[in-house]
DSSP file (Angstrom, degrees, kcal/mol; ACC not computed):
  #  RESIDUE AA STRUCTURE BP1 BP2  ACC     N-H-->O    O-->H-N    N-H-->O    O-->H-N    TCO  KAPPA ALPHA  PHI   PSI    X-CA   Y-CA   Z-CA
    1    1 A X              0   0    0      0, 0.0     2,-0.8     0, 0.0    27,-0.0   0.000 360.0 360.0 360.0 129.8   96.6   98.4   95.0
    2    2 A X        -     0   0    0     80,-0.1    28,-1.7    81,-0.1    27,-1.3  -0.811 360.0-171.5 -94.7 110.2  100.1   98.9   93.5
    3    3 A X  E     -a   30   0A   0     -2,-0.8    80,-3.0    78,-0.5    81,-1.2  -0.841   5.0-169.0-107.4 136.7   99.7  100.9   90.3
    4    4 A X  E     -ab  31  84A   0     26,-2.5    28,-3.0    -2,-0.4     2,-0.5  -0.925  14.1-140.8-122.3 150.1  102.4  101.6   87.8
    5    5 A X  E     -ab  32  85A   0     79,-2.5    81,-3.3    -2,-0.3     2,-0.6  -0.930   8.5-166.8-107.7 131.7  102.5  104.0   84.8
    6    6 A X  E     -a   33   0A   0     26,-2.6    28,-1.2    -2,-0.5     2,-0.1  -0.868  22.0-169.3-117.2  93.8  104.2  102.8   81.6
    7    7 A X  E     +a   34   0A   0     -2,-0.6     2,-0.3    79,-0.4    28,-0.2  -0.434  21.0 120.0 -90.4 157.7  104.6  106.0   79.5
    8    8 A X  E     -a   35   0A   0     26,-1.9    28,-2.4    -2,-0.1    -2,-0.0  -0.935  63.1-105.6 171.2 174.2  105.6  106.5   76.0
    9    9 A X        -     0   0    0     -2,-0.3    -1,-0.1    26,-0.2     4,-0.1   0.787  38.8-164.2 -89.7 -30.4  104.7  107.9   72.6
   10   10 A X    >   -     0   0    0      1,-0.2     3,-0.6     2,-0.2     2,-0.5   0.906  11.6-178.8  51.1  52.8  104.0  104.4   71.1
   11   11 A X  T 3  S-     0   0    0      1,-0.6    -1,-0.2    33,-0.0    33,-0.2  -0.668  83.9  -4.3-120.7  75.6  104.1  105.8   67.5
   12   12 A X  T 3  S-     0   0    0     -2,-0.5    -1,-0.6   119,-0.1    -2,-0.2   0.584  95.8-117.3 -99.2 175.5  103.5  102.9   66.6
   13   13 A X    <   -     0   0    0     -3,-0.6     2,-0.2    -2,-0.1   133,-0.2  -0.432  35.5-165.1 -65.2 139.7  103.4  100.2   69.3
   14   14 A X     >  -     0   0    0    131,-0.2     4,-2.0    -2,-0.1   131,-0.3  -0.726  37.2-103.5-120.6 171.4  106.1   97.6   68.8
   15   15 A X  H  > S+     0   0    0    129,-2.8     4,-2.2    -2,-0.2   130,-0.1   0.810 122.2  60.1 -64.3 -29.0  106.7   94.1   70.2
   16   16 A X  H  > S+     0   0    0    128,-0.4     4,-2.0     2,-0.2    -1,-0.2   0.911 104.7  47.8 -63.6 -42.4  109.3   95.7   72.5
   17   17 A X  H  > S+     0   0    0      1,-0.2     4,-2.7     2,-0.2     5,-0.2   0.939 111.7  49.7 -61.1 -47.2  106.6   97.9   74.0
   18   18 A X  H  X S+     0   0    0     -4,-2.0     4,-2.7     1,-0.2    -2,-0.2   0.873 108.2  54.4 -62.7 -37.3  104.3   95.0   74.5
   19   19 A X  H  X S+     0   0    0     -4,-2.2     4,-2.2     2,-0.2    -1,-0.2   0.937 111.1  43.9 -60.7 -48.1  107.1   93.0   76.2
   20   20 A X  H  X S+     0   0    0     -4,-2.0     4,-2.4     2,-0.2    -2,-0.2   0.919 115.1  49.1 -64.7 -43.7  107.8   95.7   78.7
   21   21 A X  H  X S+     0   0    0     -4,-2.7     4,-2.2     1,-0.2    -2,-0.2   0.920 111.4  49.8 -62.0 -44.3  104.1   96.3   79.4
   22   22 A X  H  X S+     0   0    0     -4,-2.7     4,-0.8    -5,-0.2    -1,-0.2   0.901 112.1  47.1 -62.1 -42.5  103.5   92.5   79.9
   23   23 A X  H >X S+     0   0    0     -4,-2.2     4,-0.7     1,-0.2     3,-0.5   0.885 111.3  50.9 -68.9 -38.2  106.4   92.2   82.3
   24   24 A X  H >X S+     0   0    0     -4,-2.4     4,-1.8     1,-0.2     3,-1.0   0.880 103.4  60.5 -64.3 -37.0  105.3   95.3   84.2
   25   25 A X  H 3< S+     0   0    0     -4,-2.2    -1,-0.2     1,-0.3    -2,-0.2   0.765 102.1  52.9 -63.0 -24.9  101.8   93.7   84.4
   26   26 A X  H << S+     0   0    0     -4,-0.8    -1,-0.3    -3,-0.5    -2,-0.2   0.713 112.2  45.4 -79.3 -21.1  103.3   90.8   86.3
   27   27 A X  H << S+     0   0    0     -3,-1.0     2,-0.3    -4,-0.7    -2,-0.2   0.723 113.4  45.3 -94.4 -25.0  104.9   93.1   88.8
   28   28 A X  S  < S-     0   0    0     -4,-1.8   -25,-0.2     1,-0.1     3,-0.1  -0.844  73.5-127.2-124.4 156.9  102.1   95.4   89.6
   29   29 A X  S    S+     0   0    0    -27,-1.3     2,-0.3    -2,-0.3   -26,-0.2   0.848  99.5  12.6 -67.2 -34.4   98.4   95.1   90.4
   30   30 A X  E     -a    3   0A   0    -28,-1.7   -26,-2.5    -6,-0.1     2,-0.5  -0.996  64.7-162.1-146.4 137.6   97.5   97.6   87.6
   31   31 A X  E     -ac   4  64A   0     32,-2.7    34,-2.6    -2,-0.3     2,-0.7  -0.988   5.6-160.5-122.0 125.8   99.5   99.1   84.8
   32   32 A X  E     -ac   5  65A   0    -28,-3.0   -26,-2.6    -2,-0.5     2,-0.8  -0.926  11.3-148.2-104.9 114.5   98.4  102.2   83.1
   33   33 A X  E     -ac   6  66A   0     32,-3.4    34,-2.7    -2,-0.7     2,-0.8  -0.749  17.0-154.5 -82.7 113.9  100.0  102.7   79.7
   34   34 A X  E     -ac   7  67A   0    -28,-1.2   -26,-1.9    -2,-0.8     2,-0.7  -0.820   4.9-157.8-101.2 109.9  100.2  106.4   79.3
   35   35 A X  E     -ac   8  68A   0     32,-3.1    34,-2.3    -2,-0.8     2,-0.3  -0.766  20.7-148.4 -88.2 116.7  100.3  107.6   75.8
   36   36 A X  E     - c   0  69A   0    -28,-2.4     2,-0.8    -2,-0.7    34,-0.2  -0.596  15.6-132.6 -96.3 149.0  101.9  111.1   75.8
   37   37 A X        -     0   0    0     32,-1.7     2,-0.7    -2,-0.3    34,-0.4  -0.867  29.9-167.7 -89.2 112.9  101.3  114.1   73.6
   38   38 A X    >   -     0   0    0     -2,-0.8     3,-1.5     1,-0.1     5,-0.2  -0.906  16.0-165.1-112.3 109.9  104.9  115.1   72.8
   39   39 A X  T 3  S+     0   0    0     -2,-0.7    -1,-0.1     1,-0.3    -2,-0.0   0.700  88.1  62.2 -65.6 -19.3  105.2  118.5   71.2
   40   40 A X  T 3  S+     0   0    0     -3,-0.1     2,-0.3     2,-0.0    -1,-0.3   0.618  99.6  63.8 -82.3 -12.7  108.8  117.7   70.2
   41   41 A X  S <  S-     0   0    0     -3,-1.5     2,-0.7   -32,-0.0    -3,-0.1  -0.791  71.1-141.3-112.7 154.5  107.7  114.9   67.9
   42   42 A X        -     0   0    0     -2,-0.3    -3,-0.1     0, 0.0    -2,-0.0  -0.847  31.9-150.8-110.2  91.1  105.5  114.7   64.8
   43   43 A X        -     0   0    0     -2,-0.7     4,-0.1    -5,-0.2   -31,-0.1  -0.251  17.0-148.7 -68.2 149.2  103.5  111.5   65.3
   44   44 A X  S    S+     0   0    0    -33,-0.2     2,-0.4     1,-0.1    -1,-0.1   0.754  87.7  48.8 -80.0 -28.5  102.3  109.4   62.4
   45   45 A X  S    S-     0   0    0      1,-0.0    -1,-0.1     2,-0.0    -2,-0.1  -0.891  89.0-117.8-115.4 142.4   99.3  108.3   64.5
   46   46 A X     >  -     0   0    0     -2,-0.4     4,-2.5     1,-0.1     5,-0.2  -0.255  35.3-105.2 -67.3 165.7   96.9  110.5   66.4
   47   47 A X  H  > S+     0   0    0      1,-0.2     4,-2.4     2,-0.2     5,-0.2   0.895 123.4  52.1 -61.5 -38.6   96.8  110.0   70.2
   48   48 A X  H  > S+     0   0    0      2,-0.2     4,-2.2     1,-0.2    -1,-0.2   0.891 109.6  49.2 -64.9 -38.6   93.4  108.3   69.7
   49   49 A X  H  > S+     0   0    0      2,-0.2     4,-2.6     1,-0.2    -2,-0.2   0.909 111.1  49.3 -66.4 -41.7   94.8  105.9   67.1
   50   50 A X  H  X S+     0   0    0     -4,-2.5     4,-2.3     2,-0.2    -2,-0.2   0.894 110.8  50.2 -64.9 -39.5   97.8  105.1   69.3
   51   51 A X  H  X S+     0   0    0     -4,-2.4     4,-2.4    -5,-0.2    -1,-0.2   0.927 111.4  49.1 -62.4 -44.3   95.5  104.4   72.2
   52   52 A X  H  X S+     0   0    0     -4,-2.2     4,-2.0     2,-0.2    -2,-0.2   0.920 110.8  49.2 -61.6 -45.5   93.4  102.1   70.0
   53   53 A X  H  X S+     0   0    0     -4,-2.6     4,-2.3     1,-0.2    -1,-0.2   0.905 112.2  48.8 -61.2 -41.6   96.4  100.2   68.7
   54   54 A X  H  X S+     0   0    0     -4,-2.3     4,-1.7     2,-0.2    -1,-0.2   0.883 107.4  54.6 -66.8 -38.5   97.6   99.7   72.3
   55   55 A X  H  < S+     0   0    0     -4,-2.4    -1,-0.2     1,-0.2    -2,-0.2   0.919 111.8  45.1 -60.4 -42.2   94.2   98.5   73.4
   56   56 A X  H >< S+     0   0    0     -4,-2.0     3,-0.9     1,-0.2    -2,-0.2   0.905 113.0  50.3 -66.5 -41.3   94.3   95.9   70.7
   57   57 A X  H 3< S+     0   0    0     -4,-2.3    -1,-0.2     1,-0.2    -2,-0.2   0.718 118.9  36.9 -71.7 -21.6   97.9   94.9   71.4
   58   58 A X  T >< S+     0   0    0     -4,-1.7     3,-2.4    -5,-0.1    -1,-0.2   0.168  76.5 121.0-115.4  17.4   97.3   94.4   75.2
   59   59 A X  T <  S+     0   0    0     -3,-0.9    -1,-0.1     1,-0.3    -2,-0.1   0.788  74.3  54.3 -56.1 -30.7   93.8   92.9   75.1
   60   60 A X  T 3  S+     0   0    0     -4,-0.2     2,-1.0    -3,-0.2    -1,-0.3   0.528  87.3  88.1 -81.7  -5.1   94.9   89.8   76.9
   61   61 A X    X   -     0   0    0     -3,-2.4     3,-1.6     1,-0.2    -1,-0.1  -0.794  58.8-171.7 -98.7  98.0   96.4   91.7   79.8
   62   62 A X  T 3  S+     0   0    0     -2,-1.0    -1,-0.2     1,-0.3    -3,-0.0   0.714  80.7  51.3 -67.3 -23.3   93.5   92.1   82.2
   63   63 A X  T 3  S+     0   0    0    -35,-0.1   -32,-2.7   -33,-0.1     2,-0.5   0.149  91.5  97.7-101.4  21.0   95.3   94.5   84.6
   64   64 A X  E <   -c   31   0A   0     -3,-1.6     2,-0.3    -6,-0.2   -32,-0.2  -0.924  47.9-177.5-112.8 132.2   96.4   96.9   81.9
   65   65 A X  E     -c   32   0A   0    -34,-2.6   -32,-3.4    -2,-0.5     2,-0.4  -0.908  16.5-141.1-121.5 153.2   94.6  100.1   81.0
   66   66 A X  E     +c   33   0A   0     -2,-0.3     2,-0.3   -34,-0.2   -32,-0.2  -0.951  27.3 163.5-116.7 134.1   95.5  102.6   78.2
   67   67 A X  E     -c   34   0A   0    -34,-2.7   -32,-3.1    -2,-0.4     2,-0.3  -0.995  29.0-131.7-147.1 149.9   95.1  106.4   78.7
   68   68 A X  E     +c   35   0A   0     -2,-0.3     2,-0.3   -34,-0.2   -32,-0.2  -0.710  28.5 177.2 -96.3 153.7   96.3  109.5   77.0
   69   69 A X  E     -c   36   0A   0    -34,-2.3   -32,-1.7    -2,-0.3     2,-0.4  -0.994  19.7-160.9-153.8 158.7   97.9  112.4   78.9
   70   70 A X        +     0   0    0     -2,-0.3     2,-0.3   -34,-0.2   -32,-0.1  -0.996  59.6  31.2-137.0 137.8   99.5  115.8   78.4
   71   71 A X  S    S-     0   0    0    -34,-0.4     2,-0.3    -2,-0.4   -34,-0.1  -0.813 102.6  -2.8 117.2-158.8  101.7  117.5   80.9
   72   72 A X     >  -     0   0    0     -2,-0.3     4,-2.0     1,-0.1     3,-0.3  -0.542  55.0-141.4 -76.4 133.2  104.1  116.3   83.5
   73   73 A X  H  > S+     0   0    0     -2,-0.3     4,-2.9     1,-0.2     5,-0.2   0.891 101.4  54.6 -59.6 -42.0  104.3  112.6   83.9
   74   74 A X  H  > S+     0   0    0      1,-0.2     4,-2.3     2,-0.2    -1,-0.2   0.845 106.4  52.3 -65.1 -31.5  104.6  112.8   87.7
   75   75 A X  H  > S+     0   0    0     -3,-0.3     4,-2.3     2,-0.2    -1,-0.2   0.927 111.5  46.0 -67.2 -43.9  101.4  114.8   87.9
   76   76 A X  H  X S+     0   0    0     -4,-2.0     4,-1.6     2,-0.2    -2,-0.2   0.923 112.4  51.4 -62.3 -43.9   99.6  112.2   85.8
   77   77 A X  H  <>S+     0   0    0     -4,-2.9     5,-2.8     1,-0.2     4,-0.2   0.908 110.2  48.7 -60.4 -43.0  101.1  109.4   88.0
   78   78 A X  H ><5S+     0   0    0     -4,-2.3     3,-1.5     1,-0.2    -1,-0.2   0.911 108.3  53.7 -64.0 -42.5   99.9  111.1   91.2
   79   79 A X  H 3<5S+     0   0    0     -4,-2.3    -1,-0.2     1,-0.3    -2,-0.2   0.836 111.2  47.0 -59.5 -32.4   96.4  111.6   89.7
   80   80 A X  T 3<5S-     0   0    0     -4,-1.6    -1,-0.3    -5,-0.2    -2,-0.2   0.393 113.0-119.8 -90.5   2.6   96.3  107.9   89.0
   81   81 A X  T < 5 +     0   0    0     -3,-1.5   -78,-0.5    -4,-0.2    -3,-0.2   0.832  53.8 169.6  60.2  34.8   97.6  107.0   92.5
   82   82 A X      < -     0   0    0     -5,-2.8   -78,-0.2    -6,-0.2    -1,-0.2  -0.466  33.2-165.2 -78.6 149.1  100.6  105.3   91.0
   83   83 A X  S    S+     0   0    0    -80,-3.0    30,-2.3     1,-0.2     2,-0.3   0.536  72.0  28.6-103.5 -13.9  103.6  104.1   93.0
   84   84 A X  E     -bd   4 113A   0    -81,-1.2   -79,-2.5    28,-0.2     2,-0.5  -0.990  56.5-144.3-150.3 154.0  105.9  103.6   90.1
   85   85 A X  E     -bd   5 114A   0     28,-2.6    30,-3.4    -2,-0.3     2,-0.5  -0.989  25.7-151.5-113.7 126.0  106.9  104.7   86.6
   86   86 A X  E     - d   0 115A   0    -81,-3.3   -79,-0.4    -2,-0.5     2,-0.4  -0.883  16.1-179.7-105.2 126.5  108.1  101.8   84.5
   87   87 A X  E     - d   0 116A   0     28,-2.7    30,-2.8    -2,-0.5     2,-0.3  -0.976  20.5-136.0-126.1 137.7  110.6  102.5   81.7
   88   88 A X  E     - d   0 117A   0     -2,-0.4     2,-0.5    28,-0.2    30,-0.2  -0.726  16.1-154.8 -90.4 141.6  112.2  100.1   79.2
   89   89 A X  E     + d   0 118A   0     28,-2.5    30,-2.7    -2,-0.3     3,-0.1  -0.970  20.5 170.7-119.7 129.2  115.9  100.3   78.5
   90   90 A X        -     0   0    0     -2,-0.5     2,-0.3     1,-0.3    -1,-0.1   0.802  67.1  -6.0 -99.0 -41.1  117.4   99.1   75.2
   91   91 A X  S >> S-     0   0    0      1,-0.1     4,-1.7    34,-0.0     3,-0.5  -0.868  77.7 -87.6-148.8 175.0  121.0  100.4   75.4
   92   92 A X  H 3> S+     0   0    0     -2,-0.3     4,-2.0     1,-0.2    -1,-0.1   0.860 122.8  60.5 -58.9 -36.4  123.3  102.6   77.4
   93   93 A X  H 3> S+     0   0    0      1,-0.2     4,-1.3     2,-0.2    -1,-0.2   0.879 104.0  49.9 -61.8 -36.9  122.1  105.6   75.4
   94   94 A X  H <> S+     0   0    0     -3,-0.5     4,-2.8     1,-0.2     5,-0.3   0.907 106.6  57.1 -62.9 -41.6  118.6  105.0   76.7
   95   95 A X  H  X S+     0   0    0     -4,-1.7     4,-3.1     1,-0.2     5,-0.3   0.910 101.3  54.4 -60.4 -44.8  119.9  104.8   80.3
   96   96 A X  H  X S+     0   0    0     -4,-2.0     4,-1.8     1,-0.2    -1,-0.2   0.942 115.1  38.5 -55.4 -51.2  121.5  108.3   80.2
   97   97 A X  H  X S+     0   0    0     -4,-1.3     4,-2.2     1,-0.2    -1,-0.2   0.936 119.0  47.1 -65.4 -47.8  118.3  110.0   79.2
   98   98 A X  H  X S+     0   0    0     -4,-2.8     4,-2.6     1,-0.2    -2,-0.2   0.846 109.8  53.6 -67.3 -33.7  116.0  107.9   81.3
   99   99 A X  H  X S+     0   0    0     -4,-3.1     4,-2.3    -5,-0.3    -1,-0.2   0.921 109.0  49.4 -64.8 -43.6  118.2  108.3   84.4
  100  100 A X  H  X S+     0   0    0     -4,-1.8     4,-2.1    -5,-0.3    -2,-0.2   0.914 112.8  47.4 -60.3 -44.0  118.1  112.1   84.0
  101  101 A X  H  X S+     0   0    0     -4,-2.2     4,-3.0     2,-0.2     5,-0.2   0.900 110.0  52.9 -65.0 -40.5  114.3  111.9   83.7
  102  102 A X  H  X S+     0   0    0     -4,-2.6     4,-2.2     1,-0.2    -2,-0.2   0.905 109.9  47.8 -62.3 -41.9  114.0  109.6   86.7
  103  103 A X  H  X S+     0   0    0     -4,-2.3     4,-1.9     2,-0.2    -1,-0.2   0.900 113.0  48.6 -65.6 -40.5  116.1  112.0   88.9
  104  104 A X  H  X S+     0   0    0     -4,-2.1     4,-1.9     2,-0.2    -2,-0.2   0.938 111.9  48.4 -63.8 -47.0  114.0  115.0   87.7
  105  105 A X  H  X S+     0   0    0     -4,-3.0     4,-2.4     1,-0.2    -2,-0.2   0.876 109.2  54.1 -61.3 -37.3  110.7  113.1   88.4
  106  106 A X  H  < S+     0   0    0     -4,-2.2    -1,-0.2     1,-0.2    -2,-0.2   0.877 107.4  50.4 -65.2 -37.2  112.1  112.1   91.8
  107  107 A X  H  < S+     0   0    0     -4,-1.9     3,-0.3     1,-0.2    -1,-0.2   0.878 113.3  46.3 -65.9 -36.8  112.7  115.8   92.6
  108  108 A X  H  < S+     0   0    0     -4,-1.9     2,-0.2     1,-0.3    -2,-0.2   0.835 137.3   3.1 -75.1 -33.3  109.2  116.7   91.5
  109  109 A X    ><  -     0   0    0     -4,-2.4     3,-1.3    -5,-0.2    -1,-0.3  -0.718  59.6-172.9-156.8  99.9  107.6  113.8   93.5
  110  110 A X  T 3  S+     0   0    0     -3,-0.3    -4,-0.1     1,-0.3    -3,-0.1   0.541  80.5  71.9 -74.3  -6.4  109.8  111.6   95.7
  111  111 A X  T 3  S+     0   0    0      1,-0.1     2,-0.6    -5,-0.1    -1,-0.3   0.634  85.6  73.6 -83.2 -13.3  106.9  109.2   96.4
  112  112 A X  S <  S-     0   0    0     -3,-1.3   -28,-0.2    -7,-0.2     2,-0.2  -0.898  72.8-153.8-107.3 119.0  106.9  107.8   92.9
  113  113 A X  E     -d   84   0A   0    -30,-2.3   -28,-2.6    -2,-0.6     2,-0.5  -0.542   9.5-133.6 -86.8 152.5  109.7  105.4   92.1
  114  114 A X  E     -d   85   0A   0    -30,-0.2     2,-0.5    -2,-0.2   -28,-0.2  -0.935  18.9-163.4-105.0 130.3  111.1  104.8   88.6
  115  115 A X  E     -d   86   0A   0    -30,-3.4   -28,-2.7    -2,-0.5     2,-0.5  -0.958   5.1-152.7-114.8 126.8  111.6  101.1   87.7
  116  116 A X  E     -d   87   0A   0     -2,-0.5     2,-0.5   -30,-0.2   -28,-0.2  -0.870   7.8-168.6-101.6 128.7  113.8  100.3   84.7
  117  117 A X  E     -d   88   0A   0    -30,-2.8   -28,-2.5    -2,-0.5     2,-0.2  -0.970  19.6-133.4-113.0 126.3  113.2   97.0   82.9
  118  118 A X  E     -d   89   0A   0     -2,-0.5   -28,-0.2   -30,-0.2     3,-0.1  -0.558  28.9-110.9 -76.8 142.8  115.9   95.9   80.4
  119  119 A X        -     0   0    0    -30,-2.7     2,-0.1    -2,-0.2     5,-0.1  -0.285  34.4 -98.7 -68.6 155.7  114.5   94.9   77.1
  120  120 A X    >   -     0   0    0   -104,-0.1     3,-2.0     1,-0.1     4,-0.3  -0.434  38.1-109.2 -70.4 154.1  114.7   91.3   76.0
  121  121 A X  G >  S+     0   0    0      1,-0.3     3,-1.1     2,-0.2     4,-0.3   0.825 116.9  59.2 -59.3 -33.7  117.6   90.5   73.7
  122  122 A X  G 3  S+     0   0    0      1,-0.2    -1,-0.3     2,-0.1     3,-0.1   0.662 111.5  42.0 -71.0 -12.6  115.4   90.0   70.6
  123  123 A X  G X  S+     0   0    0     -3,-2.0     3,-1.0     1,-0.1    -1,-0.2   0.282  78.8 109.0-113.4  10.1  114.1   93.6   71.0
  124  124 A X  T <  S+     0   0    0     -3,-1.1    -2,-0.1    -4,-0.3    -1,-0.1   0.829  88.1  36.4 -57.6 -35.0  117.3   95.4   71.9
  125  125 A X  T 3  S+     0   0    0     -4,-0.3    -1,-0.3    -3,-0.1     2,-0.2   0.540  94.8 112.8 -92.9  -9.4  117.5   97.2   68.5
  126  126 A X    <   +     0   0    0     -3,-1.0     2,-0.3     4,-0.1  -112,-0.1  -0.464  31.7 148.6 -83.0 132.7  113.7   97.8   68.1
  127  127 A X     >  -     0   0    0     -2,-0.2     4,-2.1     1,-0.1     5,-0.1  -0.961  57.7-108.0-148.1 163.6  112.1  101.2   68.2
  128  128 A X  H  > S+     0   0    0     -2,-0.3     4,-2.4     1,-0.2     5,-0.2   0.882 120.6  56.4 -59.7 -38.0  109.1  102.8   66.6
  129  129 A X  H  > S+     0   0    0      1,-0.2     4,-2.5     2,-0.2    -1,-0.2   0.898 105.6  49.9 -61.9 -41.0  111.5  104.8   64.4
  130  130 A X  H  > S+     0   0    0      2,-0.2     4,-3.0     1,-0.2     5,-0.3   0.923 109.5  51.8 -62.7 -44.7  113.0  101.6   63.1
  131  131 A X  H  X S+     0   0    0     -4,-2.1     4,-2.5     1,-0.2    -2,-0.2   0.930 112.1  46.1 -58.1 -46.5  109.6  100.2   62.3
  132  132 A X  H  X S+     0   0    0     -4,-2.4     4,-2.6     2,-0.2    -1,-0.2   0.914 114.0  47.9 -64.0 -43.0  108.7  103.3   60.4
  133  133 A X  H  X S+     0   0    0     -4,-2.5     4,-1.4     2,-0.2     6,-0.2   0.933 113.2  46.7 -65.6 -46.2  112.0  103.4   58.5
  134  134 A X  H  <>S+     0   0    0     -4,-3.0     5,-2.9     1,-0.2     3,-0.3   0.932 115.0  48.0 -60.1 -45.6  111.9   99.7   57.5
  135  135 A X  H ><5S+     0   0    0     -4,-2.5     3,-1.8    -5,-0.3    -2,-0.2   0.892 106.7  55.4 -63.8 -41.1  108.3  100.1   56.4
  136  136 A X  H 3<5S+     0   0    0     -4,-2.6    -1,-0.2     1,-0.3    -2,-0.2   0.820 108.4  49.3 -62.1 -31.0  108.9  103.2   54.4
  137  137 A X  T 3<5S-     0   0    0     -4,-1.4    -1,-0.3    -3,-0.3    -2,-0.2   0.215 124.7-102.0 -95.2  15.8  111.6  101.4   52.4
  138  138 A X  T < 5S+     0   0    0     -3,-1.8    -3,-0.2     1,-0.2    -2,-0.1   0.583  71.9 147.5  81.8  10.3  109.3   98.4   51.7
  139  139 A X      < -     0   0    0     -5,-2.9     2,-0.6    -6,-0.2    -1,-0.2  -0.311  57.8 -94.0 -76.7 164.0  110.8   96.1   54.4
  140  140 A X        +     0   0    0      1,-0.1     3,-0.3    -2,-0.0    -1,-0.1  -0.682  37.0 178.9 -80.3 115.3  108.8   93.5   56.3
  141  141 A X    >>  +     0   0    0     -2,-0.6     3,-2.3     1,-0.2     4,-1.0   0.463  55.1 101.9 -94.1  -2.4  107.7   95.0   59.6
  142  142 A X  G >4 S+     0   0    0      1,-0.3     3,-0.5     2,-0.2    -1,-0.2   0.857  77.9  52.9 -52.8 -41.9  105.9   91.8   60.7
  143  143 A X  G 34 S+     0   0    0     -3,-0.3    -1,-0.3     1,-0.2    -2,-0.1   0.601 111.7  48.4 -71.0  -6.1  108.6   90.6   63.0
  144  144 A X  G <4 S+     0   0    0     -3,-2.3  -129,-2.8     2,-0.1  -128,-0.4   0.629 105.4  50.1-109.3 -17.1  108.6   94.0   64.9
  145  145 A X  S << S-     0   0    0     -4,-1.0  -131,-0.2    -3,-0.5     5,-0.1  -0.870  91.3 -87.0-127.1 155.6  104.9   94.8   65.6
  146  146 A X    >>  -     0   0    0     -2,-0.3     3,-1.7  -133,-0.2     4,-0.9  -0.350  36.2-128.5 -59.8 137.9  102.0   92.9   67.2
  147  147 A X  H >> S+     0   0    0      1,-0.3     3,-0.6     2,-0.2     4,-0.5   0.851 104.7  63.2 -56.3 -37.4  100.1   90.8   64.7
  148  148 A X  H 34 S+     0   0    0      1,-0.2    -1,-0.3     2,-0.1     4,-0.1   0.652 115.1  30.4 -67.5 -15.0   96.8   92.3   65.7
  149  149 A X  H <> S+     0   0    0     -3,-1.7     4,-2.2     2,-0.1    -1,-0.2   0.382  89.6 102.5-121.0   0.4   97.9   95.8   64.6
  150  150 A X  H <X S+     0   0    0     -4,-0.9     4,-2.8    -3,-0.6     5,-0.2   0.908  82.4  47.9 -50.7 -51.8  100.3   94.9   61.8
  151  151 A X  H  X S+     0   0    0     -4,-0.5     4,-2.3     1,-0.2    -1,-0.2   0.865 110.6  51.1 -64.8 -36.7   97.9   95.8   58.9
  152  152 A X  H  > S+     0   0    0      2,-0.2     4,-1.8     1,-0.2    -1,-0.2   0.902 113.0  45.7 -66.6 -40.0   96.8   99.1   60.4
  153  153 A X  H  X S+     0   0    0     -4,-2.2     4,-2.2     2,-0.2    -2,-0.2   0.920 112.3  51.1 -68.0 -43.2  100.5  100.2   60.8
  154  154 A X  H  X S+     0   0    0     -4,-2.8     4,-2.3    -5,-0.2    -2,-0.2   0.887 107.5  53.7 -61.4 -39.9  101.3   99.0   57.3
  155  155 A X  H  X S+     0   0    0     -4,-2.3     4,-2.3     1,-0.2    -1,-0.2   0.919 109.1  48.3 -60.5 -44.1   98.4  101.0   55.9
  156  156 A X  H  X S+     0   0    0     -4,-1.8     4,-2.6     1,-0.2    -2,-0.2   0.894 109.6  52.6 -64.9 -39.1   99.7  104.1   57.6
  157  157 A X  H  X S+     0   0    0     -4,-2.2     4,-2.6     2,-0.2    -1,-0.2   0.921 109.7  48.9 -62.3 -42.8  103.2  103.5   56.2
  158  158 A X  H  X S+     0   0    0     -4,-2.3     4,-1.6     2,-0.2    -2,-0.2   0.910 110.9  50.3 -63.1 -41.6  101.8  103.1   52.7
  159  159 A X  H  X S+     0   0    0     -4,-2.3     4,-1.1     1,-0.2    -2,-0.2   0.920 112.9  46.8 -61.0 -43.4   99.8  106.4   53.1
  160  160 A X  H  X S+     0   0    0     -4,-2.6     4,-0.8     1,-0.2     3,-0.3   0.890 109.1  53.3 -67.4 -39.8  103.0  108.2   54.3
  161  161 A X  H  < S+     0   0    0     -4,-2.6     3,-0.3     1,-0.2    -1,-0.2   0.818 106.0  53.9 -68.7 -28.5  105.2  106.8   51.5
  162  162 A X  H  < S+     0   0    0     -4,-1.6    -1,-0.2     1,-0.2    -2,-0.2   0.804 103.9  57.2 -70.9 -29.5  102.7  108.1   48.9
  163  163 A X  H  <        0   0    0     -4,-1.1    -1,-0.2    -3,-0.3    -2,-0.2   0.727 360.0 360.0 -73.1 -21.7  102.9  111.6   50.4
  164  164 A X     <        0   0    0     -4,-0.8    -1,-0.2    -3,-0.3    -2,-0.2   0.470 360.0 360.0 -85.7 360.0  106.7  111.7   49.9
């Protein structure tokens, strides 16, 4: 079985994330969406909430599982018997960082390949940060997030905007 890891913070999940996950699911027997605990970021959603949102957003993808992890990605990938790490790329700026990470991961474990999928043109600009920013200023986030989680994300944005 060819297993791939699709890692990220997914805070919150966007249509761009779902696009990359869906395309990876066509390439591999199993895709594990790995929700990471990133000490450098201050997430709006807890890891359990992000896992729940991703489960809802990927419910139709039968070979996709959602899991949380903390630590080195290559260690998690090895524990899951993965052969690949799938990363989505939006722009050249993404490539520089992701290429550096891919080389580092290869040094740590040369048995796990990194596969880059370019985003679809309609999602080139899309990020979780953009969704949060648009939402905080009262903009419509509907075109950016899966319909099944839209209301939950909007509720969190409203909670956050009241705190400011």
